[in-house]
C-alpha positions as CSV (number, residue, x, y, z in Angstrom):
1,M,1.0,-2.9,-24.2
2,L,-2.1,-1.5,-22.0
3,T,-1.4,-2.0,-18.8
4,S,-4.1,-2.1,-15.9
5,P,-3.4,1.0,-13.5
6,P,-2.3,0.5,-10.3
7,T,-4.9,-1.2,-7.6
8,T,-3.1,-1.7,-4.0
9,F,-1.0,0.8,-1.9
10,G,2.4,-1.3,-3.0
11,D,1.6,-1.1,-6.8
12,L,1.0,2.3,-6.8
13,L,3.9,2.7,-4.9
14,R,6.3,0.6,-7.4
15,H,5.1,1.9,-10.2
16,H,5.4,6.2,-9.1
17,R,9.1,4.9,-7.9
18,Q,10.0,3.3,-11.4
19,A,8.6,6.2,-13.4
20,A,10.7,8.0,-11.1
21,G,13.9,6.2,-12.6
22,L,14.5,5.3,-8.3
23,T,16.1,1.8,-6.6
24,Q,13.8,0.8,-3.7
25,Q,17.3,1.7,-1.8
26,E,17.6,5.2,-3.3
27,L,13.5,5.9,-2.2
28,A,14.5,4.7,0.7
29,E,17.0,7.0,1.6
30,R,15.1,10.1,0.2
31,A,12.0,9.4,2.5
32,G,13.9,8.7,5.5
33,L,13.0,5.3,5.2
34,S,14.6,1.8,5.6
35,V,14.9,-0.5,2.2
36,H,13.4,-3.3,4.1
37,G,10.3,-0.5,4.9
38,I,10.2,0.0,1.2
39,Q,10.3,-3.8,0.3
40,K,7.5,-4.5,2.3
41,L,5.2,-2.2,1.5
42,E,6.1,-2.9,-1.8
43,R,5.3,-6.1,-1.5
44,G,1.8,-5.1,0.4
45,A,3.1,-7.5,3.5
46,T,2.7,-3.9,5.8
47,R,0.3,-1.1,5.2
48,P,1.6,2.3,5.2
49,Y,0.9,5.1,8.1
50,R,-0.2,8.8,6.9
51,D,3.1,9.8,8.2
52,T,4.5,7.0,5.9
53,A,2.9,8.0,2.9
54,Q,3.5,11.7,3.5
55,R,7.1,10.7,3.4
56,L,7.0,8.7,-0.2
57,I,4.8,11.5,-1.5
58,V,7.4,14.1,-1.1
59,A,10.4,11.8,-1.8
60,L,8.8,11.0,-5.5
61,Q,7.4,14.6,-5.8
62,L,4.6,13.6,-6.5
63,E,1.8,16.2,-8.3
64,A,-1.6,16.6,-7.0
65,N,-3.1,14.3,-8.6
66,D,-0.8,11.1,-8.2
67,R,-0.9,12.5,-4.3
68,S,-4.6,12.4,-3.8
69,R,-4.4,9.0,-5.2
70,F,-1.7,7.9,-2.9
71,H,-3.4,9.3,-0.2
72,A,-6.4,7.4,-1.1
73,A,-4.5,3.5,-1.5
74,V,-3.1,4.0,2.3
75,A,-7.1,3.9,3.4
76,P,-7.0,0.0,5.1
77,M,-8.3,-2.7,2.7
78,R,-10.3,-5.0,4.6
79,R,-9.3,-8.8,4.1
80,H,-11.6,-11.2,3.2
81,G,-13.2,-12.1,6.0
82,A,-12.0,-9.9,8.9
83,T,-13.1,-7.5,10.9
84,T,-11.6,-4.7,12.5
85,P,-13.3,-3.9,16.1
86,L,-14.2,-0.3,16.3
87,N,-15.3,1.6,19.3
88,T,-18.4,3.4,20.5
89,S,-17.9,6.4,18.5
90,G,-17.0,3.7,15.4
91,E,-13.3,4.6,15.4
92,I,-11.2,1.5,14.7
93,R,-9.6,-0.1,17.9
94,H,-6.2,-1.8,16.3
95,N,-3.9,-2.2,13.6
96,L,-2.7,-5.7,13.9
97,P,-2.1,-7.6,11.0
98,S,-5.0,-10.6,10.6
99,P,-2.5,-13.9,11.6
100,T,-1.5,-16.3,9.2
101,T,-1.2,-19.4,11.1
102,S,-2.4,-20.6,15.3
103,L,-0.8,-20.2,18.1
104,V,-0.2,-23.0,18.9
105,G,1.4,-24.3,22.7
106,R,1.7,-20.7,24.3
107,E,-1.6,-20.6,26.9
108,G,0.6,-20.3,29.4
109,A,3.0,-17.3,28.6
110,I,-0.5,-15.1,27.0
111,H,-1.7,-15.8,30.2
112,E,1.8,-14.8,32.2
113,I,1.8,-11.8,29.9
114,T,-1.8,-10.6,30.0
115,R,-1.4,-10.8,33.8
116,R,1.9,-9.0,33.7
117,L,0.4,-6.4,31.7
118,G,-2.2,-5.9,34.6
119,E,0.7,-4.7,37.0
120,T,2.5,-2.7,34.7
121,R,2.6,0.2,31.5
122,L,5.2,-1.3,29.4
123,L,6.6,-4.9,29.6
124,T,9.1,-6.4,27.7
125,L,9.5,-9.6,25.8
126,T,13.2,-10.9,25.3
127,G,14.7,-13.7,23.4
128,V,16.9,-15.3,20.7
129,G,16.1,-14.2,16.9
130,G,13.1,-16.3,15.5
131,C,11.7,-17.3,18.5
132,G,8.1,-15.9,18.7
133,K,8.6,-12.8,20.8
134,T,6.5,-10.5,18.0
135,R,4.1,-13.5,17.1
136,L,3.4,-13.8,21.0
137,A,2.7,-10.1,21.5
138,L,0.4,-9.8,19.0
139,E,-1.5,-12.6,20.0
140,V,-1.9,-11.1,23.2
141,A,-2.2,-7.6,21.6
142,R,-5.4,-9.1,19.3
143,T,-7.2,-10.4,23.1
144,L,-6.9,-7.4,24.6
145,V,-8.4,-5.4,22.1
146,E,-12.2,-5.2,24.0
147,R,-10.6,-3.9,28.2
148,Y,-8.5,-0.8,26.1
149,S,-11.1,2.1,25.3
150,N,-9.0,3.2,22.8
151,G,-7.5,0.3,21.5
152,V,-4.5,-1.5,20.8
153,W,-1.6,-0.6,18.6
154,L,1.6,-2.1,17.2
155,V,4.2,0.6,16.6
156,E,7.0,-1.1,14.1
157,L,10.5,0.3,16.2
158,G,12.9,-1.8,13.8
159,P,12.7,1.2,10.7
160,L,14.0,2.9,13.2
161,W,16.4,1.4,14.8
162,I,18.2,0.8,11.2
163,R,18.1,4.4,10.4
164,R,19.8,5.4,13.1
165,S,22.4,2.6,13.1
166,S,23.0,2.9,9.5
167,R,23.6,7.0,10.9
168,S,25.7,6.5,13.4
169,A,27.9,3.9,11.1
170,S,28.7,7.1,8.9
171,P,32.2,8.8,9.2
């Protein structure tokens, strides 16, 4: 049976992981990443950072040719109709994911968060899981891209917490 070569980073990652005979758990442990992170990468739900790609290359023990293909696949793929704001020197101004739904009824919260960000460098949103903190923060970030010359950047800290928590639970 003839199969087509992997076209997305997630497909390429899954291909190399399976070729190495590794489970997602084993790859996560080798690369120092979370299993959830590996799952999201393979599904294409997230794009890898260069550091993450390098960790995976080492963990998968890729040869030079495969490393080149892996690095090339890290380049962000444009979604149909999506635009990435650039600054005057042509550099990308954000890494925010495209929203899949519109945000309804949160205009007051967006205004308040934007106002408070004008007064401080760090603002923490708190609330129960699933109440929309991340979605709200992403919407605010999207509206502020033009305000900051270096752009606005999403940094996922969850995988770090999971890794740290699992290490501290070990005997």
